[in-house]
DOVEX-290694 format. One record per residue (C-alpha): residue number from 0; x, y, z; residue in one letter. Coordinates in steps of 0.5 Angstrom, whole numbers, padded with zeros to 4 digits. Layout:
% residues N
pt nr: NUM, u: X, v: Y, w: Z, rest: a;
...
This chain:
% residues 411
pt nr: 0, u: 0020, v: -0069, w: -0124, rest: m;
pt nr: 1, u: 0018, v: -0076, w: -0123, rest: t;
pt nr: 2, u: 0012, v: -0078, w: -0118, rest: a;
pt nr: 3, u: 0013, v: -0083, w: -0113, rest: p;
pt nr: 4, u: 0009, v: -0089, w: -0113, rest: l;
pt nr: 5, u: 0003, v: -0089, w: -0109, rest: d;
pt nr: 6, u: 0001, v: -0095, w: -0104, rest: s;
pt nr: 7, u: -0007, v: -0096, w: -0102, rest: y;
pt nr: 8, u: -0010, v: -0100, w: -0097, rest: t;
pt nr: 9, u: -0017, v: -0102, w: -0099, rest: v;
pt nr: 10, u: -0022, v: -0106, w: -0095, rest: a;
pt nr: 11, u: -0024, v: -0113, w: -0097, rest: s;
pt nr: 12, u: -0030, v: -0112, w: -0102, rest: g;
pt nr: 13, u: -0028, v: -0105, w: -0104, rest: r;
pt nr: 14, u: -0026, v: -0102, w: -0111, rest: g;
pt nr: 15, u: -0020, v: -0098, w: -0113, rest: i;
pt nr: 16, u: -0023, v: -0092, w: -0117, rest: y;
pt nr: 17, u: -0018, v: -0087, w: -0120, rest: g;
pt nr: 18, u: -0012, v: -0090, w: -0117, rest: g;
pt nr: 19, u: -0015, v: -0089, w: -0110, rest: m;
pt nr: 20, u: -0019, v: -0093, w: -0105, rest: a;
pt nr: 21, u: -0026, v: -0091, w: -0106, rest: e;
pt nr: 22, u: -0029, v: -0086, w: -0101, rest: p;
pt nr: 23, u: -0035, v: -0088, w: -0097, rest: e;
pt nr: 24, u: -0041, v: -0084, w: -0098, rest: i;
pt nr: 25, u: -0044, v: -0081, w: -0092, rest: k;
pt nr: 26, u: -0049, v: -0076, w: -0091, rest: e;
pt nr: 27, u: -0050, v: -0072, w: -0084, rest: p;
pt nr: 28, u: -0056, v: -0074, w: -0080, rest: a;
pt nr: 29, u: -0058, v: -0067, w: -0078, rest: d;
pt nr: 30, u: -0061, v: -0061, w: -0082, rest: v;
pt nr: 31, u: -0056, v: -0055, w: -0082, rest: l;
pt nr: 32, u: -0059, v: -0048, w: -0081, rest: a;
pt nr: 33, u: -0057, v: -0041, w: -0078, rest: f;
pt nr: 34, u: -0059, v: -0040, w: -0071, rest: d;
pt nr: 35, u: -0064, v: -0034, w: -0074, rest: a;
pt nr: 36, u: -0065, v: -0030, w: -0080, rest: e;
pt nr: 37, u: -0058, v: -0026, w: -0082, rest: p;
pt nr: 38, u: -0058, v: -0019, w: -0081, rest: t;
pt nr: 39, u: -0057, v: -0014, w: -0086, rest: f;
pt nr: 40, u: -0050, v: -0010, w: -0084, rest: v;
pt nr: 41, u: -0049, v: -0005, w: -0089, rest: d;
pt nr: 42, u: -0048, v: -0003, w: -0097, rest: m;
pt nr: 43, u: -0041, v: -0003, w: -0100, rest: g;
pt nr: 44, u: -0038, v: -0003, w: -0106, rest: t;
pt nr: 45, u: -0040, v: -0007, w: -0112, rest: g;
pt nr: 46, u: -0047, v: -0007, w: -0110, rest: v;
pt nr: 47, u: -0052, v: -0010, w: -0115, rest: i;
pt nr: 48, u: -0059, v: -0007, w: -0116, rest: s;
pt nr: 49, u: -0065, v: -0011, w: -0113, rest: n;
pt nr: 50, u: -0069, v: -0008, w: -0118, rest: n;
pt nr: 51, u: -0072, v: -0012, w: -0124, rest: a;
pt nr: 52, u: -0066, v: -0011, w: -0128, rest: t;
pt nr: 53, u: -0063, v: -0017, w: -0125, rest: y;
pt nr: 54, u: -0069, v: -0022, w: -0124, rest: n;
pt nr: 55, u: -0068, v: -0028, w: -0127, rest: g;
pt nr: 56, u: -0061, v: -0028, w: -0128, rest: r;
pt nr: 57, u: -0057, v: -0034, w: -0126, rest: v;
pt nr: 58, u: -0054, v: -0034, w: -0119, rest: m;
pt nr: 59, u: -0047, v: -0035, w: -0118, rest: v;
pt nr: 60, u: -0044, v: -0038, w: -0112, rest: f;
pt nr: 61, u: -0037, v: -0035, w: -0111, rest: n;
pt nr: 62, u: -0031, v: -0037, w: -0107, rest: l;
pt nr: 63, u: -0026, v: -0032, w: -0106, rest: h;
pt nr: 64, u: -0018, v: -0033, w: -0106, rest: g;
pt nr: 65, u: -0014, v: -0033, w: -0100, rest: s;
pt nr: 66, u: -0014, v: -0026, w: -0097, rest: g;
pt nr: 67, u: -0020, v: -0024, w: -0101, rest: g;
pt nr: 68, u: -0025, v: -0024, w: -0095, rest: q;
pt nr: 69, u: -0027, v: -0017, w: -0096, rest: n;
pt nr: 70, u: -0033, v: -0015, w: -0091, rest: y;
pt nr: 71, u: -0034, v: -0008, w: -0095, rest: t;
pt nr: 72, u: -0036, v: -0011, w: -0102, rest: t;
pt nr: 73, u: -0044, v: -0012, w: -0104, rest: g;
pt nr: 74, u: -0050, v: -0012, w: -0099, rest: r;
pt nr: 75, u: -0047, v: -0015, w: -0093, rest: q;
pt nr: 76, u: -0050, v: -0020, w: -0088, rest: y;
pt nr: 77, u: -0048, v: -0023, w: -0082, rest: r;
pt nr: 78, u: -0051, v: -0030, w: -0079, rest: a;
pt nr: 79, u: -0051, v: -0032, w: -0072, rest: p;
pt nr: 80, u: -0049, v: -0040, w: -0072, rest: v;
pt nr: 81, u: -0048, v: -0045, w: -0067, rest: s;
pt nr: 82, u: -0047, v: -0053, w: -0067, rest: g;
pt nr: 83, u: -0043, v: -0056, w: -0073, rest: r;
pt nr: 84, u: -0043, v: -0049, w: -0076, rest: l;
pt nr: 85, u: -0039, v: -0046, w: -0070, rest: a;
pt nr: 86, u: -0034, v: -0047, w: -0065, rest: f;
pt nr: 87, u: -0031, v: -0043, w: -0059, rest: e;
pt nr: 88, u: -0032, v: -0036, w: -0060, rest: d;
pt nr: 89, u: -0033, v: -0037, w: -0068, rest: q;
pt nr: 90, u: -0041, v: -0036, w: -0068, rest: t;
pt nr: 91, u: -0042, v: -0031, w: -0073, rest: e;
pt nr: 92, u: -0042, v: -0032, w: -0081, rest: f;
pt nr: 93, u: -0041, v: -0027, w: -0086, rest: g;
pt nr: 94, u: -0043, v: -0026, w: -0093, rest: f;
pt nr: 95, u: -0045, v: -0021, w: -0098, rest: s;
pt nr: 96, u: -0049, v: -0021, w: -0105, rest: i;
pt nr: 97, u: -0045, v: -0017, w: -0110, rest: t;
pt nr: 98, u: -0044, v: -0018, w: -0118, rest: g;
pt nr: 99, u: -0039, v: -0022, w: -0122, rest: l;
pt nr: 100, u: -0037, v: -0020, w: -0129, rest: q;
pt nr: 101, u: -0034, v: -0026, w: -0133, rest: t;
pt nr: 102, u: -0028, v: -0025, w: -0138, rest: a;
pt nr: 103, u: -0031, v: -0024, w: -0145, rest: g;
pt nr: 104, u: -0038, v: -0022, w: -0142, rest: s;
pt nr: 105, u: -0042, v: -0016, w: -0141, rest: s;
pt nr: 106, u: -0047, v: -0019, w: -0137, rest: t;
pt nr: 107, u: -0047, v: -0018, w: -0129, rest: y;
pt nr: 108, u: -0049, v: -0024, w: -0125, rest: f;
pt nr: 109, u: -0052, v: -0024, w: -0118, rest: p;
pt nr: 110, u: -0047, v: -0027, w: -0114, rest: t;
pt nr: 111, u: -0047, v: -0030, w: -0107, rest: m;
pt nr: 112, u: -0040, v: -0029, w: -0104, rest: r;
pt nr: 113, u: -0039, v: -0033, w: -0097, rest: p;
pt nr: 114, u: -0033, v: -0031, w: -0093, rest: i;
pt nr: 115, u: -0028, v: -0036, w: -0090, rest: d;
pt nr: 116, u: -0025, v: -0033, w: -0085, rest: e;
pt nr: 117, u: -0024, v: -0035, w: -0077, rest: y;
pt nr: 118, u: -0020, v: -0030, w: -0073, rest: v;
pt nr: 119, u: -0016, v: -0032, w: -0066, rest: k;
pt nr: 120, u: -0016, v: -0027, w: -0061, rest: a;
pt nr: 121, u: -0011, v: -0030, w: -0057, rest: s;
pt nr: 122, u: -0006, v: -0030, w: -0063, rest: m;
pt nr: 123, u: -0007, v: -0023, w: -0064, rest: g;
pt nr: 124, u: -0013, v: -0023, w: -0068, rest: n;
pt nr: 125, u: -0009, v: -0028, w: -0073, rest: k;
pt nr: 126, u: -0013, v: -0030, w: -0079, rest: e;
pt nr: 127, u: -0014, v: -0037, w: -0081, rest: f;
pt nr: 128, u: -0017, v: -0039, w: -0088, rest: e;
pt nr: 129, u: -0020, v: -0046, w: -0088, rest: s;
pt nr: 130, u: -0020, v: -0047, w: -0096, rest: r;
pt nr: 131, u: -0027, v: -0047, w: -0096, rest: h;
pt nr: 132, u: -0027, v: -0053, w: -0092, rest: l;
pt nr: 133, u: -0026, v: -0054, w: -0085, rest: g;
pt nr: 134, u: -0021, v: -0053, w: -0079, rest: l;
pt nr: 135, u: -0016, v: -0058, w: -0075, rest: l;
pt nr: 136, u: -0018, v: -0057, w: -0068, rest: l;
pt nr: 137, u: -0015, v: -0059, w: -0061, rest: a;
pt nr: 138, u: -0019, v: -0065, w: -0061, rest: d;
pt nr: 139, u: -0015, v: -0068, w: -0067, rest: g;
pt nr: 140, u: -0021, v: -0068, w: -0072, rest: f;
pt nr: 141, u: -0022, v: -0064, w: -0078, rest: v;
pt nr: 142, u: -0029, v: -0060, w: -0077, rest: h;
pt nr: 143, u: -0032, v: -0059, w: -0084, rest: l;
pt nr: 144, u: -0035, v: -0052, w: -0081, rest: t;
pt nr: 145, u: -0034, v: -0048, w: -0087, rest: t;
pt nr: 146, u: -0038, v: -0053, w: -0091, rest: e;
pt nr: 147, u: -0043, v: -0054, w: -0086, rest: n;
pt nr: 148, u: -0044, v: -0046, w: -0086, rest: r;
pt nr: 149, u: -0045, v: -0046, w: -0094, rest: y;
pt nr: 150, u: -0050, v: -0052, w: -0094, rest: d;
pt nr: 151, u: -0054, v: -0047, w: -0089, rest: a;
pt nr: 152, u: -0053, v: -0041, w: -0094, rest: l;
pt nr: 153, u: -0055, v: -0045, w: -0100, rest: l;
pt nr: 154, u: -0062, v: -0047, w: -0096, rest: d;
pt nr: 155, u: -0063, v: -0039, w: -0094, rest: w;
pt nr: 156, u: -0061, v: -0037, w: -0102, rest: m;
pt nr: 157, u: -0066, v: -0042, w: -0104, rest: d;
pt nr: 158, u: -0072, v: -0039, w: -0099, rest: a;
pt nr: 159, u: -0070, v: -0032, w: -0100, rest: n;
pt nr: 160, u: -0067, v: -0030, w: -0107, rest: l;
pt nr: 161, u: -0072, v: -0033, w: -0111, rest: q;
pt nr: 162, u: -0072, v: -0027, w: -0116, rest: q;
pt nr: 163, u: -0065, v: -0030, w: -0119, rest: y;
pt nr: 164, u: -0065, v: -0036, w: -0123, rest: n;
pt nr: 165, u: -0062, v: -0042, w: -0118, rest: q;
pt nr: 166, u: -0064, v: -0047, w: -0123, rest: s;
pt nr: 167, u: -0058, v: -0046, w: -0127, rest: r;
pt nr: 168, u: -0054, v: -0043, w: -0121, rest: r;
pt nr: 169, u: -0046, v: -0044, w: -0122, rest: v;
pt nr: 170, u: -0040, v: -0044, w: -0117, rest: a;
pt nr: 171, u: -0034, v: -0040, w: -0119, rest: w;
pt nr: 172, u: -0027, v: -0039, w: -0115, rest: g;
pt nr: 173, u: -0020, v: -0037, w: -0117, rest: g;
pt nr: 174, u: -0014, v: -0040, w: -0113, rest: s;
pt nr: 175, u: -0016, v: -0042, w: -0106, rest: m;
pt nr: 176, u: -0023, v: -0041, w: -0109, rest: g;
pt nr: 177, u: -0022, v: -0046, w: -0114, rest: a;
pt nr: 178, u: -0020, v: -0051, w: -0109, rest: w;
pt nr: 179, u: -0026, v: -0050, w: -0105, rest: g;
pt nr: 180, u: -0031, v: -0050, w: -0111, rest: v;
pt nr: 181, u: -0028, v: -0057, w: -0113, rest: v;
pt nr: 182, u: -0028, v: -0060, w: -0106, rest: t;
pt nr: 183, u: -0035, v: -0057, w: -0104, rest: y;
pt nr: 184, u: -0039, v: -0056, w: -0110, rest: c;
pt nr: 185, u: -0037, v: -0062, w: -0114, rest: l;
pt nr: 186, u: -0040, v: -0066, w: -0109, rest: r;
pt nr: 187, u: -0047, v: -0063, w: -0109, rest: r;
pt nr: 188, u: -0050, v: -0064, w: -0116, rest: p;
pt nr: 189, u: -0057, v: -0062, w: -0114, rest: t;
pt nr: 190, u: -0054, v: -0055, w: -0112, rest: r;
pt nr: 191, u: -0050, v: -0053, w: -0118, rest: f;
pt nr: 192, u: -0051, v: -0054, w: -0125, rest: a;
pt nr: 193, u: -0044, v: -0053, w: -0127, rest: a;
pt nr: 194, u: -0037, v: -0051, w: -0123, rest: v;
pt nr: 195, u: -0032, v: -0046, w: -0126, rest: y;
pt nr: 196, u: -0025, v: -0047, w: -0122, rest: s;
pt nr: 197, u: -0020, v: -0042, w: -0124, rest: d;
pt nr: 198, u: -0013, v: -0046, w: -0122, rest: r;
pt nr: 199, u: -0016, v: -0052, w: -0118, rest: p;
pt nr: 200, u: -0012, v: -0057, w: -0113, rest: r;
pt nr: 201, u: -0015, v: -0064, w: -0114, rest: f;
pt nr: 202, u: -0011, v: -0068, w: -0109, rest: r;
pt nr: 203, u: -0004, v: -0066, w: -0106, rest: y;
pt nr: 204, u: -0002, v: -0060, w: -0103, rest: g;
pt nr: 205, u: 0004, v: -0056, w: -0104, rest: f;
pt nr: 206, u: 0008, v: -0062, w: -0105, rest: d;
pt nr: 207, u: 0007, v: -0069, w: -0108, rest: w;
pt nr: 208, u: 0005, v: -0074, w: -0103, rest: g;
pt nr: 209, u: 0002, v: -0068, w: -0098, rest: n;
pt nr: 210, u: -0005, v: -0066, w: -0096, rest: s;
pt nr: 211, u: -0006, v: -0059, w: -0093, rest: v;
pt nr: 212, u: -0010, v: -0058, w: -0087, rest: v;
pt nr: 213, u: -0012, v: -0051, w: -0083, rest: t;
pt nr: 214, u: -0009, v: -0052, w: -0076, rest: d;
pt nr: 215, u: -0013, v: -0048, w: -0071, rest: w;
pt nr: 216, u: -0007, v: -0048, w: -0066, rest: s;
pt nr: 217, u: -0002, v: -0046, w: -0072, rest: s;
pt nr: 218, u: 0002, v: -0040, w: -0070, rest: a;
pt nr: 219, u: 0007, v: -0039, w: -0075, rest: s;
pt nr: 220, u: 0004, v: -0042, w: -0081, rest: a;
pt nr: 221, u: 0001, v: -0037, w: -0086, rest: a;
pt nr: 222, u: -0007, v: -0038, w: -0086, rest: h;
pt nr: 223, u: -0006, v: -0044, w: -0081, rest: g;
pt nr: 224, u: -0004, v: -0048, w: -0087, rest: w;
pt nr: 225, u: 0000, v: -0054, w: -0085, rest: v;
pt nr: 226, u: 0003, v: -0060, w: -0090, rest: d;
pt nr: 227, u: 0001, v: -0067, w: -0087, rest: v;
pt nr: 228, u: 0003, v: -0073, w: -0091, rest: p;
pt nr: 229, u: -0003, v: -0076, w: -0095, rest: y;
pt nr: 230, u: -0003, v: -0083, w: -0092, rest: n;
pt nr: 231, u: -0003, v: -0080, w: -0084, rest: s;
pt nr: 232, u: -0007, v: -0074, w: -0085, rest: a;
pt nr: 233, u: -0012, v: -0073, w: -0079, rest: p;
pt nr: 234, u: -0019, v: -0076, w: -0079, rest: q;
pt nr: 235, u: -0026, v: -0072, w: -0081, rest: i;
pt nr: 236, u: -0030, v: -0071, w: -0075, rest: a;
pt nr: 237, u: -0035, v: -0077, w: -0074, rest: p;
pt nr: 238, u: -0041, v: -0072, w: -0074, rest: e;
pt nr: 239, u: -0038, v: -0069, w: -0081, rest: d;
pt nr: 240, u: -0038, v: -0076, w: -0083, rest: g;
pt nr: 241, u: -0031, v: -0079, w: -0081, rest: g;
pt nr: 242, u: -0025, v: -0082, w: -0085, rest: g;
pt nr: 243, u: -0019, v: -0079, w: -0088, rest: s;
pt nr: 244, u: -0019, v: -0071, w: -0089, rest: s;
pt nr: 245, u: -0014, v: -0073, w: -0095, rest: a;
pt nr: 246, u: -0018, v: -0078, w: -0098, rest: v;
pt nr: 247, u: -0024, v: -0073, w: -0097, rest: y;
pt nr: 248, u: -0020, v: -0067, w: -0101, rest: g;
pt nr: 249, u: -0018, v: -0072, w: -0106, rest: d;
pt nr: 250, u: -0023, v: -0070, w: -0112, rest: m;
pt nr: 251, u: -0019, v: -0075, w: -0116, rest: i;
pt nr: 252, u: -0021, v: -0081, w: -0112, rest: a;
pt nr: 253, u: -0028, v: -0078, w: -0112, rest: h;
pt nr: 254, u: -0029, v: -0077, w: -0119, rest: v;
pt nr: 255, u: -0026, v: -0084, w: -0120, rest: g;
pt nr: 256, u: -0032, v: -0087, w: -0117, rest: n;
pt nr: 257, u: -0037, v: -0088, w: -0122, rest: p;
pt nr: 258, u: -0043, v: -0088, w: -0116, rest: n;
pt nr: 259, u: -0041, v: -0080, w: -0115, rest: n;
pt nr: 260, u: -0045, v: -0076, w: -0119, rest: k;
pt nr: 261, u: -0042, v: -0069, w: -0120, rest: i;
pt nr: 262, u: -0044, v: -0062, w: -0124, rest: p;
pt nr: 263, u: -0040, v: -0061, w: -0131, rest: w;
pt nr: 264, u: -0033, v: -0058, w: -0129, rest: l;
pt nr: 265, u: -0029, v: -0052, w: -0133, rest: g;
pt nr: 266, u: -0022, v: -0051, w: -0131, rest: c;
pt nr: 267, u: -0015, v: -0048, w: -0132, rest: c;
pt nr: 268, u: -0009, v: -0049, w: -0129, rest: l;
pt nr: 269, u: -0001, v: -0047, w: -0131, rest: g;
pt nr: 270, u: 0004, v: -0052, w: -0131, rest: r;
pt nr: 271, u: 0008, v: -0048, w: -0126, rest: n;
pt nr: 272, u: 0003, v: -0046, w: -0121, rest: d;
pt nr: 273, u: 0006, v: -0047, w: -0115, rest: g;
pt nr: 274, u: 0000, v: -0048, w: -0110, rest: y;
pt nr: 275, u: -0001, v: -0055, w: -0113, rest: g;
pt nr: 276, u: 0001, v: -0061, w: -0117, rest: e;
pt nr: 277, u: 0000, v: -0060, w: -0125, rest: f;
pt nr: 278, u: 0000, v: -0068, w: -0125, rest: q;
pt nr: 279, u: -0006, v: -0068, w: -0121, rest: d;
pt nr: 280, u: -0009, v: -0065, w: -0127, rest: l;
pt nr: 281, u: -0007, v: -0070, w: -0131, rest: v;
pt nr: 282, u: -0010, v: -0075, w: -0127, rest: d;
pt nr: 283, u: -0016, v: -0072, w: -0126, rest: f;
pt nr: 284, u: -0017, v: -0072, w: -0133, rest: v;
pt nr: 285, u: -0016, v: -0079, w: -0134, rest: a;
pt nr: 286, u: -0021, v: -0080, w: -0128, rest: a;
pt nr: 287, u: -0026, v: -0076, w: -0132, rest: c;
pt nr: 288, u: -0025, v: -0080, w: -0138, rest: r;
pt nr: 289, u: -0025, v: -0087, w: -0135, rest: a;
pt nr: 290, u: -0032, v: -0085, w: -0131, rest: t;
pt nr: 291, u: -0035, v: -0081, w: -0137, rest: g;
pt nr: 292, u: -0035, v: -0074, w: -0134, rest: r;
pt nr: 293, u: -0037, v: -0068, w: -0137, rest: g;
pt nr: 294, u: -0031, v: -0063, w: -0137, rest: f;
pt nr: 295, u: -0027, v: -0058, w: -0141, rest: a;
pt nr: 296, u: -0020, v: -0056, w: -0139, rest: c;
pt nr: 297, u: -0015, v: -0051, w: -0141, rest: y;
pt nr: 298, u: -0007, v: -0051, w: -0139, rest: w;
pt nr: 299, u: -0001, v: -0047, w: -0141, rest: n;
pt nr: 300, u: 0006, v: -0047, w: -0138, rest: d;
pt nr: 301, u: 0005, v: -0041, w: -0134, rest: g;
pt nr: 302, u: 0005, v: -0040, w: -0126, rest: d;
pt nr: 303, u: -0001, v: -0038, w: -0121, rest: h;
pt nr: 304, u: -0002, v: -0032, w: -0124, rest: s;
pt nr: 305, u: -0001, v: -0033, w: -0132, rest: t;
pt nr: 306, u: -0005, v: -0040, w: -0131, rest: g;
pt nr: 307, u: -0011, v: -0036, w: -0130, rest: s;
pt nr: 308, u: -0015, v: -0037, w: -0137, rest: q;
pt nr: 309, u: -0022, v: -0038, w: -0136, rest: m;
pt nr: 310, u: -0024, v: -0034, w: -0142, rest: a;
pt nr: 311, u: -0022, v: -0040, w: -0146, rest: r;
pt nr: 312, u: -0027, v: -0044, w: -0142, rest: i;
pt nr: 313, u: -0033, v: -0039, w: -0142, rest: t;
pt nr: 314, u: -0032, v: -0037, w: -0149, rest: q;
pt nr: 315, u: -0036, v: -0043, w: -0151, rest: s;
pt nr: 316, u: -0039, v: -0045, w: -0144, rest: y;
pt nr: 317, u: -0042, v: -0039, w: -0141, rest: p;
pt nr: 318, u: -0045, v: -0038, w: -0135, rest: i;
pt nr: 319, u: -0053, v: -0040, w: -0136, rest: g;
pt nr: 320, u: -0051, v: -0046, w: -0141, rest: t;
pt nr: 321, u: -0052, v: -0052, w: -0136, rest: f;
pt nr: 322, u: -0059, v: -0053, w: -0132, rest: k;
pt nr: 323, u: -0059, v: -0057, w: -0125, rest: i;
pt nr: 324, u: -0063, v: -0064, w: -0127, rest: g;
pt nr: 325, u: -0062, v: -0063, w: -0134, rest: e;
pt nr: 326, u: -0058, v: -0067, w: -0139, rest: g;
pt nr: 327, u: -0052, v: -0065, w: -0143, rest: y;
pt nr: 328, u: -0048, v: -0068, w: -0148, rest: p;
pt nr: 329, u: -0041, v: -0072, w: -0146, rest: l;
pt nr: 330, u: -0036, v: -0070, w: -0151, rest: f;
pt nr: 331, u: -0030, v: -0075, w: -0152, rest: t;
pt nr: 332, u: -0025, v: -0076, w: -0157, rest: e;
pt nr: 333, u: -0025, v: -0068, w: -0160, rest: h;
pt nr: 334, u: -0020, v: -0068, w: -0166, rest: s;
pt nr: 335, u: -0018, v: -0061, w: -0163, rest: l;
pt nr: 336, u: -0016, v: -0064, w: -0156, rest: d;
pt nr: 337, u: -0009, v: -0064, w: -0154, rest: q;
pt nr: 338, u: -0005, v: -0068, w: -0148, rest: d;
pt nr: 339, u: -0004, v: -0065, w: -0141, rest: p;
pt nr: 340, u: 0002, v: -0070, w: -0140, rest: a;
pt nr: 341, u: 0005, v: -0068, w: -0146, rest: v;
pt nr: 342, u: 0003, v: -0061, w: -0149, rest: d;
pt nr: 343, u: 0006, v: -0055, w: -0146, rest: l;
pt nr: 344, u: 0000, v: -0051, w: -0148, rest: v;
pt nr: 345, u: -0007, v: -0054, w: -0150, rest: g;
pt nr: 346, u: -0014, v: -0056, w: -0148, rest: g;
pt nr: 347, u: -0019, v: -0061, w: -0148, rest: i;
pt nr: 348, u: -0026, v: -0060, w: -0150, rest: n;
pt nr: 349, u: -0025, v: -0053, w: -0152, rest: i;
pt nr: 350, u: -0029, v: -0049, w: -0156, rest: g;
pt nr: 351, u: -0035, v: -0054, w: -0156, rest: l;
pt nr: 352, u: -0042, v: -0052, w: -0155, rest: s;
pt nr: 353, u: -0049, v: -0054, w: -0155, rest: f;
pt nr: 354, u: -0056, v: -0052, w: -0155, rest: k;
pt nr: 355, u: -0064, v: -0054, w: -0155, rest: n;
pt nr: 356, u: -0063, v: -0060, w: -0151, rest: v;
pt nr: 357, u: -0070, v: -0064, w: -0151, rest: v;
pt nr: 358, u: -0070, v: -0071, w: -0147, rest: e;
pt nr: 359, u: -0075, v: -0076, w: -0145, rest: t;
pt nr: 360, u: -0075, v: -0083, w: -0143, rest: a;
pt nr: 361, u: -0075, v: -0085, w: -0150, rest: n;
pt nr: 362, u: -0070, v: -0080, w: -0153, rest: g;
pt nr: 363, u: -0065, v: -0075, w: -0153, rest: w;
pt nr: 364, u: -0063, v: -0069, w: -0158, rest: a;
pt nr: 365, u: -0059, v: -0063, w: -0158, rest: c;
pt nr: 366, u: -0055, v: -0059, w: -0163, rest: e;
pt nr: 367, u: -0047, v: -0058, w: -0162, rest: v;
pt nr: 368, u: -0042, v: -0054, w: -0165, rest: t;
pt nr: 369, u: -0035, v: -0051, w: -0164, rest: n;
pt nr: 370, u: -0034, v: -0044, w: -0164, rest: v;
pt nr: 371, u: -0027, v: -0043, w: -0166, rest: t;
pt nr: 372, u: -0026, v: -0048, w: -0172, rest: a;
pt nr: 373, u: -0028, v: -0054, w: -0176, rest: a;
pt nr: 374, u: -0027, v: -0061, w: -0172, rest: c;
pt nr: 375, u: -0030, v: -0068, w: -0170, rest: t;
pt nr: 376, u: -0033, v: -0070, w: -0163, rest: v;
pt nr: 377, u: -0036, v: -0076, w: -0160, rest: k;
pt nr: 378, u: -0043, v: -0074, w: -0157, rest: v;
pt nr: 379, u: -0047, v: -0078, w: -0152, rest: k;
pt nr: 380, u: -0052, v: -0076, w: -0147, rest: p;
pt nr: 381, u: -0051, v: -0075, w: -0140, rest: i;
pt nr: 382, u: -0058, v: -0075, w: -0137, rest: s;
pt nr: 383, u: -0062, v: -0077, w: -0131, rest: d;
pt nr: 384, u: -0069, v: -0077, w: -0136, rest: v;
pt nr: 385, u: -0066, v: -0081, w: -0142, rest: f;
pt nr: 386, u: -0063, v: -0087, w: -0138, rest: a;
pt nr: 387, u: -0061, v: -0091, w: -0144, rest: a;
pt nr: 388, u: -0054, v: -0094, w: -0145, rest: n;
pt nr: 389, u: -0053, v: -0092, w: -0152, rest: v;
pt nr: 390, u: -0046, v: -0091, w: -0156, rest: p;
pt nr: 391, u: -0043, v: -0085, w: -0157, rest: a;
pt nr: 392, u: -0044, v: -0082, w: -0164, rest: k;
pt nr: 393, u: -0039, v: -0079, w: -0168, rest: l;
pt nr: 394, u: -0041, v: -0072, w: -0170, rest: v;
pt nr: 395, u: -0037, v: -0068, w: -0176, rest: t;
pt nr: 396, u: -0038, v: -0060, w: -0175, rest: i;
pt nr: 397, u: -0036, v: -0057, w: -0182, rest: p;
pt nr: 398, u: -0034, v: -0050, w: -0180, rest: a;
pt nr: 399, u: -0034, v: -0046, w: -0174, rest: a;
pt nr: 400, u: -0041, v: -0044, w: -0171, rest: n;
pt nr: 401, u: -0044, v: -0049, w: -0175, rest: t;
pt nr: 402, u: -0050, v: -0052, w: -0171, rest: w;
pt nr: 403, u: -0050, v: -0060, w: -0172, rest: v;
pt nr: 404, u: -0057, v: -0064, w: -0170, rest: y;
pt nr: 405, u: -0055, v: -0070, w: -0166, rest: v;
pt nr: 406, u: -0061, v: -0075, w: -0163, rest: e;
pt nr: 407, u: -0061, v: -0081, w: -0159, rest: f;
pt nr: 408, u: -0067, v: -0087, w: -0158, rest: s;
pt nr: 409, u: -0068, v: -0092, w: -0153, rest: a;
pt nr: 410, u: -0071, v: -0096, w: -0158, rest: v;
């Protein structure tokens, strides 16, 4: 189909980023925390051991798909919440610690699995899901209740789960969880080293030009999800930063603003997904390239089921590859890349890998390869330590799994 033209209203002095108005960056003034220490409830299936076998392994922040709010998995906890972490009688937050094994890996990783579920007794205990974001309440505002809970949970993890490797912590999610790791985790580069999104949604909802909100008053919509026109979407609650909820959920606009840092992103999507627009992936790739983002993506001509192809990403970017605060190579002009606007099946930066990053204020180096084939690729550092603006270098990788050293100097 042909997408309709979008129009945007931009305040005087503000820029256009990624085809959208630059979203304002707002930070909540208060610290969000649980009312008391979470209570251990039970141990169910998928429990990982607390012994030394898992000590030091990378912690995975795993956001479940729709209907995946399982209260019987892992070491289960409940935390009392209030204020911006609660509303009405929704004053308990559940989460569990379990294990995740990714495709192509024999390693289980300790995994935090928060539950995105709100049950409304007055509607016969109807279950609402906030898409790992928040809910539209009777006051007309979208409240970022779920994101606020996750902020408190991350602080609790840092304080209480130090036996696991939090410095390389990653976000992982499929389906609705993929939407959540994009909207929530990409905004938190100091909390996540990388984001793995299995069938994400980057901007629009089920239909082009619409956004989605979870309406706490909706008795008929599944999960409370309601389509609303992008340009007239409800506002975020003032205490959560304000602004359009559609723009807040528009990660093409967010990535298109070079002032916004993001973690590295790996994702996959089918052209006929059905829960989001494939054109949004095309636009997201363009925004990433325009602003120099580190990413890899794979797509096929599949639907929401067959589009799940994360093994294409993890074959060369396994969990543990990236570290919070540590630089990594920006890959561009990879000779094996395809074009998502043209090719039915393909990928960008697929198969590339790196190791042995060394960075100082005056120099940066690493080794790069492709695990599948010979290729050429341009390499440039993404680093907070080595801040020099150096040109990318063209690297020739002569064969699969052949490592090539590349270095940069500020002099």
